[in-house]
LOVEX-715016 format. One record per residue (C-alpha): residue number from 1; residue in three letters; chain; x, y, z. Coordinates in steps of 0.001 Angstrom, whole numbers. Layout:
<rs>
   nr  rest  kette     east    north       up
  NUM   ALA      A        X        Y        Z
...
</rs>
This chain:
<rs>
   nr  rest  kette     east    north       up
    1   MET      A     6609    -6842   -17104
    2   LYS      A     7084   -10608   -17253
    3   THR      A    10635   -10004   -16061
    4   LEU      A    12164    -7434   -13741
    5   LYS      A    15739    -8118   -14784
    6   SER      A    17545    -4768   -15178
    7   ARG      A    14248    -2919   -14705
    8   ILE      A    14300      206   -12549
    9   VAL      A    11744     -219    -9773
   10   VAL      A    10681     2542    -7352
   11   ILE      A     9101     1440    -4062
   12   THR      A     7814     3767    -1341
   13   GLY      A     7485     2527     2231
   14   ALA      A    10309       53     1621
   15   GLY      A    11569        8     5211
   16   SER      A     9272    -2799     6336
   17   GLY      A     6294    -4974     5502
   18   ILE      A     5131    -5400     1922
   19   GLY      A     7517    -2695      714
   20   ARG      A    10525    -4561     2067
   21   SER      A     9336    -7865      611
   22   LEU      A     8795    -6230    -2784
   23   ALA      A    12336    -4856    -2665
   24   LEU      A    13844    -8229    -1745
   25   GLU      A    11877   -10040    -4437
   26   GLY      A    12819    -7368    -6950
   27   ALA      A    16484    -7780    -6038
   28   ARG      A    16189   -11551    -6434
   29   ARG      A    14765   -11015    -9912
   30   GLY      A    17564    -8690   -10952
   31   ALA      A    15819    -5324   -10642
   32   ARG      A    17610    -2053    -9996
   33   LEU      A    15919     -484    -6981
   34   ALA      A    15037     3015    -5801
   35   LEU      A    13684     2725    -2268
   36   CYS      A    12365     5318      151
   37   ASP      A    10852     5503     3629
   38   VAL      A    10821     7738     6709
   39   ASN      A    12159     4792     8721
   40   ASP      A    15883     5181     8053
   41   THR      A    16885     2149    10122
   42   GLY      A    14385     -124     8428
   43   LEU      A    15311     1228     5016
   44   ALA      A    19002      537     5618
   45   GLU      A    18152    -3003     6699
   46   THR      A    16131    -3535     3526
   47   ALA      A    18937    -2241     1327
   48   ALA      A    21500    -4426     3106
   49   ALA      A    19317    -7491     2533
   50   CYS      A    19026    -6887    -1212
   51   ASP      A    21944    -9224    -1932
   52   GLY      A    24170    -7079    -4119
   53   ALA      A    21425    -5460    -6193
   54   GLU      A    21950    -1861    -7261
   55   VAL      A    20005      161    -4699
   56   LEU      A    19327     3867    -4212
   57   THR      A    17790     4798     -849
   58   ALA      A    16327     8082      351
   59   HIS      A    14529     9437     3403
   60   VAL      A    11220    10613     1958
   61   ASP      A     7956    11658     3592
   62   VAL      A     5505    10888      778
   63   ALA      A     3054    13441     2195
   64   ASP      A     5604    16101     1186
   65   ARG      A     5197    16789    -2533
   66   GLY      A     8545    18552    -2772
   67   ALA      A    10369    15653    -1117
   68   VAL      A     8830    13180    -3565
   69   GLU      A     9854    15361    -6510
   70   VAL      A    13427    15575    -5187
   71   PHE      A    13425    11774    -4906
   72   ARG      A    12156    11538    -8491
   73   ASP      A    15044    13707    -9656
   74   GLN      A    17530    11566    -7711
   75   VAL      A    16160     8432    -9373
   76   ALA      A    16337    10005   -12826
   77   THR      A    19926    11150   -12246
   78   ARG      A    21067     7788   -10899
   79   PHE      A    19252     5448   -13290
   80   GLY      A    18232     7580   -16258
   81   GLY      A    14606     6480   -16110
   82   VAL      A    11957     4372   -14368
   83   ASP      A    10101     1207   -15395
   84   VAL      A     7897      400   -12389
   85   VAL      A     6586     2615    -9581
   86   ILE      A     4936     1051    -6531
   87   ASN      A     3237     3558    -4232
   88   ASN      A     3095     1398    -1137
   89   ALA      A     3705     3665     1889
   90   GLY      A      792     3767     4313
   91   VAL      A     -348     4242     7910
   92   ALA      A    -3444     3345     9960
   93   HIS      A    -5779     5115    12363
   94   ALA      A    -8525     3696    14597
   95   GLN      A   -11211     6026    15935
   96   THR      A   -14845     6864    15292
   97   ILE      A   -15452     9608    12763
   98   GLU      A   -17272    11643    15403
   99   ASP      A   -14282    11584    17748
  100   SER      A   -11520    11787    15132
  101   ARG      A    -9586    15042    15142
  102   TYR      A    -9007    17062    12000
  103   ASP      A    -5275    16476    12294
  104   ASP      A    -5945    12706    12234
  105   PHE      A    -7715    13133     8890
  106   GLU      A    -4920    15341     7575
  107   TRP      A    -2203    12933     8749
  108   ILE      A    -3676     9785     7231
  109   MET      A    -4830    11405     3999
  110   GLY      A    -1430    13082     3619
  111   ILE      A      377     9749     3608
  112   ASN      A    -2147     7235     2272
  113   PHE      A    -3817     9340     -412
  114   TRP      A    -1639    12346    -1170
  115   GLY      A     1437    10114    -1008
  116   VAL      A      -48     8097    -3873
  117   VAL      A     -951    11253    -5789
  118   HIS      A     2545    12683    -5315
  119   GLY      A     4239     9460    -6378
  120   THR      A     1970     9066    -9377
  121   LYS      A     2230    12630   -10651
  122   ALA      A     5968    12860   -10049
  123   PHE      A     6883     9657   -11893
  124   LEU      A     4323     9530   -14720
  125   PRO      A     6484    11635   -17087
  126   LEU      A     9395     9200   -16601
  127   LEU      A     7137     6182   -17077
  128   ARG      A     5835     7729   -20307
  129   GLU      A     9346     7574   -21736
  130   ARG      A     9554     3757   -21586
  131   ASP      A     8277     1309   -24169
  132   SER      A     6521     -614   -21400
  133   ALA      A     6011      583   -17835
  134   ALA      A     3810      -29   -14808
  135   LEU      A     2317     1992   -11966
  136   ILE      A     1034      106    -8906
  137   ASN      A     -895     1839    -6127
  138   VAL      A    -1582        4    -2878
  139   SER      A    -5089      477    -1499
  140   SER      A    -6584    -2112      900
  141   VAL      A    -9547    -4411     1294
  142   PHE      A   -10710    -1403     3329
  143   GLY      A   -10891      361      -10
  144   ILE      A   -13689    -2114     -849
  145   ILE      A   -15523    -2443     2487
  146   SER      A   -15936       56     5341
  147   VAL      A   -15599     -779     9029
  148   PRO      A   -16593     1214    12135
  149   THR      A   -13670     3182    13632
  150   GLN      A   -11806     2889    10336
  151   GLY      A   -13543     5817     8641
  152   THR      A   -10387     7865     8081
  153   TYR      A    -8482     4809     6817
  154   ASN      A   -11445     3783     4661
  155   ALA      A   -11626     7292     3208
  156   SER      A    -7949     7240     2282
  157   LYS      A    -8044     3768      748
  158   PHE      A   -11317     4291    -1143
  159   ALA      A    -9708     7468    -2501
  160   VAL      A    -6668     5492    -3687
  161   ARG      A    -8968     2992    -5376
  162   GLY      A   -11020     5659    -7175
  163   PHE      A    -7933     7597    -8202
  164   THR      A    -6160     4497    -9506
  165   GLU      A    -9139     3076   -11376
  166   ALA      A    -9708     6414   -13119
  167   LEU      A    -6021     6501   -14062
  168   ARG      A    -6212     2942   -15374
  169   HIS      A    -9053     3949   -17679
  170   GLU      A    -7095     7000   -18834
  171   MET      A    -3980     4921   -19543
  172   ALA      A    -5790     2160   -21438
  173   GLY      A    -3928     1446   -24665
  174   SER      A     -837     3366   -23549
  175   ASN      A     2606     2078   -22573
  176   ILE      A     1707     2290   -18855
  177   HIS      A     -121     -542   -17120
  178   VAL      A    -1937      583   -13964
  179   MET      A    -2895    -1769   -11124
  180   CYS      A    -4650    -1179    -7796
  181   VAL      A    -3718    -3541    -4943
  182   HIS      A    -6146    -4536    -2182
  183   PRO      A    -4390    -6504      572
  184   GLY      A    -6435    -8242     3250
  185   GLY      A    -4832    -9000     6591
  186   ILE      A    -1040    -8940     6134
  187   ARG      A     1366    -9708     8984
  188   THR      A     3010    -6299     9146
  189   ASN      A     3460    -3696    11892
  190   ILE      A      783    -1338    10532
  191   ALA      A    -1659    -2152    13359
  192   ARG      A     1031    -1710    16014
  193   THR      A     2114     1671    14667
  194   ALA      A    -1424     2970    14081
  195   ARG      A    -2845     6024    15770
  196   PHE      A    -5182     4042    17987
  197   TYR      A    -8061     5352    20077
  198   VAL      A   -10800     2721    19817
  199   GLY      A   -11170     -486    17793
  200   PRO      A   -14084    -1786    15698
  201   ASP      A   -15437    -3698    18716
  202   GLY      A   -15511     -538    20836
  203   GLY      A   -12517    -1566    22928
  204   THR      A    -9685      785    23821
  205   ASP      A    -6979    -1818    24469
  206   HIS      A    -4445    -1404    21653
  207   ASP      A    -2557    -4597    22507
  208   ARG      A    -5795    -6612    22448
  209   ALA      A    -6790    -5095    19112
  210   THR      A    -3411    -5819    17525
  211   GLY      A    -3513    -9342    18959
  212   PHE      A    -6834    -9908    17211
  213   PHE      A    -5365    -8513    13987
  214   ASP      A    -2397   -10866    14288
  215   ARG      A    -4732   -13839    14653
  216   ILE      A    -6704   -13025    11510
  217   ALA      A    -3763   -11812     9384
  218   ARG      A    -2945   -15021     7539
  219   THR      A     -845   -13640     4661
  220   THR      A     2862   -12854     4980
  221   PRO      A     4457    -9809     3345
  222   ASP      A     6491   -12169     1133
  223   GLN      A     3302   -13830      -96
  224   ALA      A     1775   -10411     -732
  225   ALA      A     4794    -9266    -2749
  226   ALA      A     4749   -12464    -4817
  227   LYS      A     1035   -11991    -5583
  228   ILE      A     1549    -8360    -6629
  229   LEU      A     4321    -9282    -9063
  230   LYS      A     2387   -12288   -10350
  231   ASP      A     -655   -10134   -11116
  232   LEU      A     1592    -7489   -12661
  233   ALA      A     2984   -10089   -15067
  234   ARG      A     -603   -11043   -15929
  235   ARG      A    -1510    -7374   -16479
  236   ARG      A    -4293    -7467   -13921
  237   GLY      A    -6010    -4188   -13111
  238   ARG      A    -6999    -5232    -9593
  239   CYS      A    -4952    -7387    -7231
  240   LEU      A    -6747    -8964    -4261
  241   ILE      A    -4298   -10375    -1726
  242   GLY      A    -5378   -13155      595
  243   ALA      A    -8437   -15374      841
  244   ASP      A    -9906   -12818     3262
  245   ALA      A    -9719   -10035      678
  246   VAL      A   -11370   -12248    -1933
  247   ALA      A   -14129   -13247      499
  248   LEU      A   -14755    -9708     1774
  249   ALA      A   -14969    -8341    -1760
  250   ALA      A   -17521   -11045    -2560
  251   VAL      A   -19594   -10248      555
  252   ALA      A   -19567    -6538     -344
  253   ARG      A   -20824    -7339    -3850
  254   ALA      A   -23525    -9686    -2568
  255   ALA      A   -24765    -7443      259
  256   PRO      A   -23607    -3883     -474
  257   GLU      A   -25759    -2349     2307
  258   ARG      A   -25764    -5178     4845
  259   TYR      A   -22220    -6556     4744
  260   TRP      A   -21228    -5099     8119
  261   SER      A   -24156    -6781     9877
  262   ILE      A   -22701   -10045     8553
  263   LEU      A   -19051    -9296     9249
  264   SER      A   -19600    -7809    12711
  265   ARG      A   -20574   -11241    14009
  266   LEU      A   -16939   -12253    13569
  267   MET      A   -15700    -9489    15879
  268   PRO      A   -14817   -10360    19481
  269   LYS      A   -16934    -8806    22228
  270   SER      A   -15335    -5703    23735
  271   ARG      A   -14253    -5707    27358
  272   ALA      A   -16467    -2714    27939
  273   ALA      A   -19468    -4675    26680
</rs>
C-alpha cells in the first residue's frame, strides 16, 4: 500500500468531508475509485473534482445491507476486484441518553456501526482475492473517550473500534491490513448536519454548539486524508488524527475514570447556566 497507482479504492461517504478528500487524494495518486454517498449532489461534485481519474459513483445508504451488496457487485463488475475499502460514512447525534429516542439509537447505529459492518462483510471476499489489500474503518476520538450528550455517537464509534480491532487480530498474517481511524476535531459539516437536541454543556443552541466545534476543529479534511494514507503506507493499526486526538487518547489512558472531570473544564458555560 505504499502506492495507490492503479489500485481500486472504495470510499463510503465520499460526498463531503474526509471522504471527499480521500477521493481527491486517491485520484491524485492514480487510484481507480468507487465512491458512494446518499448526498447525490456532493458525490457528483467529488467525482467531477477527481481530475480525470476513473470513477464509479453510486447512491448508497450504508445502513441498507442490500444496497451495500449491490454496490459491491457494481464495483466487482466495473473493476474486477478491490484493493482498498474505506468505510468512512458517518453521522452525529447530540442528546442525553435518558432523553434520546429509540429511533435516534437505530438511526445512528444503522449508519455509523452497521454501515461499517455491511461494508466490511460485503467487500472482504473481494479483498481476500488480492495479494495485498487494506480495510480502513473510521471511528472517532469519541471511540476512545465518552462525552455527555454523545452517548449514542460514543456507542457507535466504540463499536466500530471494537469490531475493527477484533478484525485486525483475526487478519494478522493475512493479505489484508486492517486499520481503525480516530479523527479528532475535523472541519467538516458533521456537527451542522447532526440530530441536535442538547450539547455537552447543556445548551440547546445548535448554532452556538457548532460554532464552538468550529473553533476547536483545527484539522482540515485534506490533512486527515493525508494522515490516513500515510499511516496506511506505514501499516499502522490505529490512526489518530490531530493533536487533539493524540492528547485526548493520552488523557484517557492516564485518567480512565476521571478524564471527563478534566476535559469538562474546557467546555464553555451554557446559556442556561
